[in-house]
Every structure is written in C-alpha cells, then in structure tokens.
N, C-alpha and C positions, 0 to 999 in steps of 0.2 A: 883701853879704848880712848881715854883722854889723850895719851901720848900720841896715838895714831892720828887723832883728830888734829892735834897741833902740828904734827910733822907734815901731814897732808896739806894743810893750809899754808904752812911756811914754804913748802916745795912749790905750790901753785903760785904764790905771790912772787917768789924769786924767779920762776919761769917766765911770768909775764913781764917782770921788770927787766929781764934780759932783752926783751923784744921792743920795749917802748920806754921813753922818758916821761910819759904822761902820768899824772897822779892816778891812783887806782881807787875804784869803788869796791868796797868789801861787802858782799851781800850774803848774809847767813843769819839764821835764827839762833844758831848755837853760840852762846857767849864765849865758850872756850875757844872755838874756831875763830870767832871774831877777834878776840884779843891776840891770838897767835898771828893773825893776818895784819892787824894794825901795827904791832910792834916790829914786824918784818918789813914794813913799807919804808922806803928810803925817802919818799916825799910825803907831804901832808895828805893823808888819804881822806876818803869819804866813807863814813859808817852808814850803811844802807841795810836796815833802817831800824829806828825805834818808833814807838807809838805811845798813845795815852793809856795803853793797857798796863796794869800795875807791874806785872812781871817784866815787861819790856823796859819800862821806866827804871826799874830797880837794877836790871842787869846791863842794859845797853848804854844808857845815858852816862853812868859813871865811867864807862870806857871812853866815851867821847871826850869827857873832861880830862881823864888821865892822859890821853894821847894827844890832846889839843887838836883834834881833827874836826872837820866838818861832819855834820850829821843830818840825815834825812829823818824827819819826824812826821808820821802820818796822823791823820785825824781820828783814827780808830781808838775806841775806848773799851773798857771792860763790858760795857753795855752793847757794843757793836758799832755799826756805822751810824754816825749822827744823821738824822733824817732831813735836815734843812740847813740853810746858810747860817742862821743864828747859832744853832747847836754845834755846827762845825767850828765856828769862830770861838765859841765858849770852850770847846774841847781843846783846841790848839792853844788858846791862851793859858789854860791850866797847865798843859804839858810844857809849854815854853817857860812859864813861871818856875816850874820844877827844875827845868834845865838851867835857868838863870841862877837859881839858888845853889846849884852844884858848881857854878862858875863858868858855865857855857854861855858865851855872848851871842846875841842875836845874829851877828854877822857870820857866825859859824853854822847857822841853822837853815835848813831847806825844808819847806813844808810840802807834803804830798796830800792832796785832798782825796785821793783814791778815785780813779776813774772807773766807772762801771760800764759793762757792755751796753751799748744803746739798744741791743736786741732783747735785753732782759724785760720780760713782759711787765708792764705797769710801772716799772721803776727806772728803766734805762734812760729814757728821754728826760724824765724829771731830774735825774741826777746830772745829766749832761748840761742842763740849763743851770742847775744849782752850782755846779763847779765853775762855770764861767763867771758867775757873780762872785763866788768865793774868792777866786784868784784875783778878781778886779779890786776887791776891797782889802785883801790880806795885808798889803804893805802899809795901808793907812792905819790899820789897827795895830800892827806890830812892825814898827819901823826897823829897817835893816834886815828884816827877814826876807829870804828868797823862796821862790816856789819852784816845784818840779813835778812832773807827771810821768807815768808810764803810758805813753801816747797810744800804743796799740791796744791797750785794754778796752778802749772805746769800741773797737771793731771786733773784739772777740766774739765768736759765734756767728759772725756774718760770713756769707760765701766769700771765698778767697778773692775773687775778682772784684768784689765790692769793698774790700777793706781799704785799699789805697785812697779812694775818694774821701772816705770818712776821716782817715788819719790826716790827710793833707789839709782838708778844709778845717777840721777842728784845731789843728796846729796854728793856722792863721788866726782863727778866732781867739784862741787862748793867748797868742802873742799880743794881739791888740789889747787884750785885757791884762797885760803886764806880766805874763808868764816869763820866768827867768830861764828855765831849762826844761828839757824833756829827754827821757829815754826813748829813742826813736831809731828807725831803720836807716843807717847811714848809706845804704845801697839804693835807697829810693831817690833817684836823681831829681824827680819832679818835686818831692818834698823839700829837698835841699835847696833847689832853685827858688821855691816859694819863700823860704826863710832867709835867703841870701840876696833878695832883691832882683832875682832874675825873671820874675813874672809879675810885674807891678800892676798890669791891667786886671789880672785874676784877683790879686789881693784887694784892689780897689772895689771890684765887683762883690767880693765877699763882705767887705765893709759896708757897702751900700745896702746889701741884703740885711745885715745886722741892724742897720739904722732904720729898717722898715720901709725902704723905698719899693714902690711897685714897679718892678723891672719887666719890661716887655720881652718875653722869651723869644719872640719872633725875630728880634733884632740881634740875637746872639748866636755864636757858633755852638756846635754840639758840646764841646768841652766847657764853654762858659755856662751853658744850660745845666750841665751836670754839677758844676760848683754852686750855682744858685740853688738848685733843688736840694743839694746836700746840706748847705747852710741852713735852709729852712727846716730840714729834718732835725739838725743838731740844735736848733733854737726851739724845737717843739711846736713849730707852726704847722708842720705836716706830720701826720701819724707815721711812725716808722713801720715799714715792711721791707722785705727783700726786693720788692719791686718799686722802690721809691723813685728810681731814675726813669722808670717807664710811665709814671703817672702824669 
C-alpha cells in the first residue's frame, strides 16, 4: 500500500509538471504521499498543509524543513478551532515557534485562519469578522509570515447563485486587511477583475462600507447595492439569510 501511495503521488506530480512550469502545491493528509510528492517536485513546492495538531506538527513540519519548502500552517489545534482572535494568534504563535525550532524560517510559512461558511448557524458570521481582524494583525505579531485562505469556504452551503457575491466581496475585504494569497476560482472573471484593479469604484464602495459610512442605496446601481449589502453581511452588521440581497 505504501509503495502504491508513493508511486501514485509521483506519477501525479510528474504529470502536472509536464503541463506547467509553475511551482506546485501538494495537498494531502498522508505523510508518505506528501514526502513522495515533495521529493518529486522540480521547483520549490508548497506543503499544504500542517496545523497545530500534534500529529500534524510531528509528521508534516519536519517534511517542510527537510525539503526546504514553503508550508501552509492552519490555526487548528488538538482542541479544535480557536474561538476568537486572541486564541487564534496564540495557537499560530505556538506552532510557528515549533516550526522555527525545526529550522523553518518565517518567510517560508503561510498561515491559514480557516474560513467557515457564513451560513453556519450562530458561528458563521462571527468567524467571518474574527478572520478579518486576525488577517489584519497577523503580520504585526509574526513578521515575514504570509497569509492565505480557502476563499470559497465562506460561501459553502449558500445557494449557488449567491456564492459569487460573497466570495468577491470578502476577497476585497481580506485584501484590504493585508491578505497575501487565496485559493480561489480563476474562472471567476469578476473576482479577478476586482483583485487586478479593474473595478476600482466597487472596491472603493466596499472600503467605504467597511469604514462605517452610511451610503445612500438610492444613489447606487443594482450591482453596487449588492456589494454594499454583501459587505454588511460579512461585517456582521446584517443578519445572514439566503435573502440578504432582497432585504
């Protein structure tokens, strides 16, 4: 079984490397498969991911050190998801210290706060706000550390037609709070445009909403109204429901 796991990962990495010159992100919970993938990469890869859980720290972080690769470290611990900004910071500081002791420098570390679906009853909106604050202060607490998120996690469980507004708006909000990267849909042209400077008026509107400005919706286009309403939901100012755009 171990040999099959290694051979499968090596085949997969080689197949992808034939199609692109970009560095690869190796995503697996299996340490045997992870090492097989890392040692097959021709360019410096990204180990995705480790966490503050004991088993993950002991199995994955030594591989990141051995292969001198970048590594995503999530805030998850043996106790589960840290419930607030302070405990998230405490968790990641402990795990980063462990990584540093192994010889992994901060500049090789990407921190994932773990985005929860906004539709999760009672917790979704709270964590949406917590993660905005966490991302904003992370680099002050841990210099040279970078941040990353699985963007679409925010809209998991939301009706399909409503997922893009949430993903796009939250991406702008996270970027303003110094997010470095995201796993996101490269085929979402509007999302790409927002992040590449193609929609500055919308970005500015989201910023104004974040700053607490009372924006007159009657002066806005329908698209602009949707972005303002979505930003307010993501900030926790409006209670989430699948009808937030209709309210």
